[in-house]
C-alpha positions in Angstrom: 134.5 104.0 139.9 133.6 105.4 136.5 135.2 104.0 133.6 136.6 106.2 130.5 136.4 104.8 127.1 138.7 106.4 124.8 138.2 105.9 121.0 141.1 107.0 118.7 140.2 107.8 115.1 142.8 108.5 112.4 143.7 108.3 108.7 147.5 107.5 109.7 147.7 104.0 111.5 151.3 105.1 112.8 149.8 108.1 114.7 146.6 106.2 116.1 149.2 103.5 117.6 151.5 106.2 118.9 148.7 108.1 120.9 147.4 104.7 122.0 150.7 103.6 123.5 150.9 107.3 125.2 147.7 106.4 127.0 148.9 102.9 128.0 152.1 104.4 129.4 150.1 106.8 131.5 147.8 104.1 132.9 150.8 101.9 133.7 152.6 104.8 135.4 149.7 105.8 137.6 148.9 101.9 138.3 145.4 102.3 136.9 143.4 99.3 135.3 143.0 99.5 131.7 142.2 97.4 128.3 143.4 97.9 125.1 144.4 99.1 122.7 141.5 97.0 120.7 141.9 97.7 117.1 138.4 98.1 115.5 137.6 97.4 111.9 139.2 99.8 109.4 136.8 101.8 107.4 137.6 102.2 103.6 136.1 105.0 101.6 136.5 104.3 97.7 135.9 106.8 95.2 136.1 106.1 91.4 136.0 109.0 88.9 136.7 109.5 85.3 140.1 110.8 84.2 138.5 113.2 81.4 136.2 116.1 82.9 134.3 116.5 79.4 133.4 112.7 79.1 134.9 112.3 75.6 137.9 110.2 75.0 138.8 106.9 76.5 137.0 105.3 79.4 139.6 105.6 81.8 139.2 105.9 85.7 140.8 106.9 88.8 140.5 105.1 92.0 140.9 106.6 95.3 140.8 105.2 98.8 140.9 106.6 102.1 141.2 104.4 105.3 140.2 105.5 108.6 141.6 103.4 111.6 140.1 103.1 115.0 141.6 102.0 118.4 139.5 101.7 121.6 141.0 101.7 125.0 139.3 101.6 128.4 140.9 102.9 131.7 139.4 103.6 135.1 138.3 107.1 135.5 140.7 108.6 138.2 140.9 112.3 137.9 144.7 112.3 137.8 144.9 109.8 134.8 142.2 111.7 132.9 143.9 115.0 133.3 147.2 113.5 131.8 145.3 111.9 129.0 144.0 115.3 128.3 147.4 116.8 128.0 148.7 114.6 125.2 149.8 116.6 122.1 147.4 115.1 119.3 148.2 115.6 115.7 145.8 117.1 113.3 145.4 113.6 111.6 144.0 112.2 114.8 140.5 112.4 116.7 139.8 111.4 120.2 136.7 110.7 121.5 136.4 110.4 125.4 133.2 109.1 127.1 132.7 108.4 130.8 130.2 105.5 132.1 129.6 103.9 135.3 
């Protein structure tokens, strides 16, 4: 039976955990084997810029950081479970990558 590997990528940790719990509930309701959600390392994108656009004045900087959270789930690839996973309403801050393997 094929295994579906679902990777959830989000800038908001609450949204990522909510989608992961919905997938987990679907797997439990259909009595399908699953693993996860496994939290993967958080990526941090840091940007430092000067406050003054012209370069004159004091040497003050603004520091910006964006964190990207990842969750990994594996469920058995039954047709019914995958159809229900595809019907989950996904917010704009979340991206889902679905891969099937033998």
